[in-house]
VEXVEX-607600 format. One record per residue (C-alpha): residue in one letter; x, y, z. Coordinates in steps of 0.2 Angstrom, whole numbers, plus 5000, padded with zeros to 4 digits. Layout:
<sites>
AXYZ
...
</sites>
This chain:
<sites>
M469852824960
Y470252744977
S469352774993
K470252835009
E470052655016
D470852585001
I472352695003
E472552665021
A472452475018
A473752485005
L474952585016
K474652475031
L475052325021
Y476652405014
H477252455032
Q476952275037
C477952185023
G479052335018
S478952294999
V477952404987
T477952254974
K477252134987
A475952254993
T475252284975
R475352104971
V474352054986
L472952184985
G472852194966
Y472952384967
P473652514964
S475052534952
K476852544960
R476952724954
E475352764964
L475852674980
Y477552764979
E476552934979
W475452874993
I476952835004
L477753005000
N476153095003
E475753005019
G475453135033
A475753285022
D474453425018
K473953465000
P475153594995
A476653495002
R475853344994
K475953424977
E477653484979
L478253314984
L477453244969
L478353364958
V480053324966
N479753144964
T479253154946
A480753264941
D482253184951
H481853004956
P481352894941
R482452954927
N484153024931
P484952954946
P486753004950
L488152904943
E488652834960
V486952764962
K487052674946
M488852604949
E488352544966
A486852454960
I487852364947
H489152324959
R487952254972
C486852154959
F488152084947
E489752074957
L489252044975
G487751934969
E486352024979
S484552014973
V484152134960
K482352144967
S482952184985
V484252314978
S482852394967
E481652414982
E483052484993
I483652624981
G481952654973
Y482252624955
S481552484945
R482352314941
T482252364922
S483252524925
I484652414934
Y484752294920
S484752444907
W486152524917
R487152364917
K486952344898
R487452514895
Y488952494906
L489552334897
Q489452424880
G490252584884
G490952584902
T490652724915
A490552854901
A488952774895
L488052794911
M488452984912
N487253114903
D487053294903
K485553284915
N486753234929
I487753394927
K487053544936
P487153714928
D488153794942
T489553664939
L489853744921
T491053894918
E490454034907
G490653994889
S491053814892
T490053654890
A490953534902
P490953534921
V492653604926
P492653614945
D491953434948
L492653344934
A494253284943
Q493353224958
L492053134947
Q493453054937
A494352994953
Q492652924960
I492452824943
R494252764944
D494052704962
M492452614958
Q493252534943
M494752474953
E493652394966
I492752304952
D494452244944
I495052184961
L493452084964
K493552014947
E495451954950
T494951884967
I493551784959
N494451734943
V496251714949
L496051654967
K494451564964
K493651644979
D491751674982
P491051844976
G490651894994
I492451875000
D493052005012
Q494652085004
K495352115022
A495251925025
L496451885010
K498251835014
N499651945009
R500251814997
E498551814988
K498552004989
A500252004980
V499551894966
I498052024963
I499252174963
D500352084950
A498852054939
L498352234940
K499952334942
D500052374923
K498352464925
Y498552544942
S500052614951
L500752504965
P500452634979
V498652644975
L498352454974
M499352424990
E498352554999
Q496652484992
L497152304998
G497852365014
V499652285012
S501252375016
K502652395004
S503852285013
S502552145014
Y502152154996
Y504052144991
Y504352005003
Q502951904995
E503551944978
A505251874982
A504451724990
L503451694974
K505051704963
K506051584973
P506351414965
D505351264971
K506351174984
Y505251024982
T505651004963
D506650834965
I505450764978
R503950804967
S504750704953
M505150554965
I503350554972
Q502550554954
S503750414949
L503250314965
F501450344962
H501450284944
E502650134947
N501450064959
S499950084947
Q499250234956
R498850134971
Y499850214985
G499150364995
Y500250485004
R500650375019
R501350235009
I502250354998
Y502950425014
G503550255019
L504450225002
L505350395003
R505950345021
R506650185014
R507650295002
D508250405016
V507250555010
T506550655025
V504950755021
S503450775032
E501750685027
K500950855026
V502150905012
I501850745003
R499950765004
R500050944998
I501250894983
M500050744978
R498550864979
E499350994968
G499950864956
N498250774956
L498950614961
I497350544968
V497050354972
S495350304965
C494250224978
K492350174978
R491350084991
R490149944986
R489149824996
K490249675000
Y489849494999
N489049415015
S489249235019
Y488149225035
Q486749095034
G486249085052
E486848995067
I487048825058
S488348755071
P488848805088
S489848965088
V491548995097
P492149145107
N493049285101
R494749245107
I495749375097
E494649515104
R495349645091
N497149615096
F497949595080
H499749605086
A500849445085
D502549425092
R503049295080
P502549215063
N501049085063
Q500449145079
K498749225074
W497949205057
L496449295050
T495349235036
D493849295026
I493049295009
T492649444997
E491749454980
F492249534964
A490849574952
I491449604934
P490349604918
A490949424914
G490349354931
K490849344949
V492449294957
Y492749254975
L494349264985
S494749185001
V496349235011
L497349195026
V498249345034
D499749325046
C499549455060
F501449465063
D501949545046
G500349555036
M500949415024
L499749295015
P500149115020
D498949065007
W497349104996
A496149024985
I495149104970
S493549024963
T491949074953
T490848994967
P490949024986
D490848844991
S491648745004
A493048694992
L493648874991
V494048885010
N494548705013
S495848694999
M496648855005
L496748785023
D497448615018
R498848705008
A499248825023
I499248675036
S500448575025
R501748715024
L501648745043
P503148705053
E502848565065
R502748665081
D501748805075
R499848805079
P499148975074
L497449035081
I496349065066
H495049205068
S493549215056
D491849295055
R490249195057
G490049145039
C489448975034
H491048915027
Y491848915045
R490448825053
W490248685040
P490948515046
G492348505033
W493148665041
I492848615059
E493648435056
R495148505047
M495448625062
E495248495075
R496348375065
A497748495064
G497548555082
L497148735078
E496148845089
R494648935082
S494049115085
M492549205078
S491949385077
R490249435085
K488749435073
G488749585061
C490349665069
S491649685055
P492849785066
D493149615075
N494049565059
A494649735054
A496449685049
C495749565036
E494349695030
G495749825028
L496749705017
F495149685006
G494849875005
R496649905000
L496649774987
K495049834979
N495550014979
E497249974971
L496649844959
F494849834956
Y493850004958
Y493850124944
R494550004931
E493649954916
W493349764916
K492249754901
G492849614889
V493949534903
S493549354905
L493449264922
S495049174919
E495949334914
F495349424930
I495849274941
D497649284933
T497649474936
L497149444954
N498449314957
E499849424950
Y499249564962
L499349444978
V501049384973
W501649564971
Y500849614988
N501749474997
E503449534988
C503149714994
V502849645012
K504449545012
E505449705005
S504749805020
L505349685033
</sites>
């Protein structure tokens, strides 16, 4: 049916790609069965060719050993290997592998066994069951089943990847797997399979049964987290515990909060930008990212941020004292005009002690370059400082306040149905609460 050239071309392509399926698909001929025969017969004379064909027909396609079936099922459906690659490697079709799995799920390993797997010389006279090899076969089946059960527990209980190396598991994880399977298998067999010593297993058992020494701290952390409207991360919780003379490391707090799902919601959004070009002469950056102050009213930072809710937009302008983080004043409005910053500055100046003249640092926004702001600064004898263009780290302390404020108050909260006036009241309450927290920490 096929010429010698056709056969040689098919064999050559097979040796190049290493896949019977790919070779037959590219050439369009022959069938997989015929190509397997050509590969087996390659280089053999006619008598040997005929004998090889008979062996292939009798032994290969229909009745593989039980070990081959179990290994294929384990590799394809437990370890996640490609059914196609396993099929080509062991020489049995993908349909056969799926059929073995179906039979295994329905009847276990017994469903994969049949009389054709039992050789006549394994039977004793007058019996129908293989006596000499039965114990060995049952032991092999039990070992395979134990491996599969261990892998299932590793995936389901420990949430590990299917391809995890059992030797890489920690002794504590191995002890958990043994506890899950000790009703089905004996402890010595499980410990030997997982490579854990008897002393290590019982040590981990005792450690797992010990009461949690962080029970009281867990309760305190949970209370502090909810008392502060789920705004505080592990660093601020650590600070609150220190004030209560509770000594525990930040790593422990972080782990307890992660285990208790005490997560601070946060989300990044595009922030409001008030830059409108170089509308007036700029001033140098006198603060130069040195946000440390030796006394109150020495360095003030200012900036504006935007809150967008379904009812509209709200703008907040603040002054931040570098000495303690207090807010000398703030202003809230629905329009980012000059009155927003000028009214805030007027109130802050009116409350300044007579001898205090803080350096006020801002970005290059238009509000701080309009005549009204400049005149007020000069009249009060205050010194101006400005960040570089497009360089938010130059005003990092003020930007950090806005980030904390939005994470703790604004993000991941439903503002639908909240009016602008109601939101302004909520924002004011937060800023008052923030100043009180700063005072308590001093």
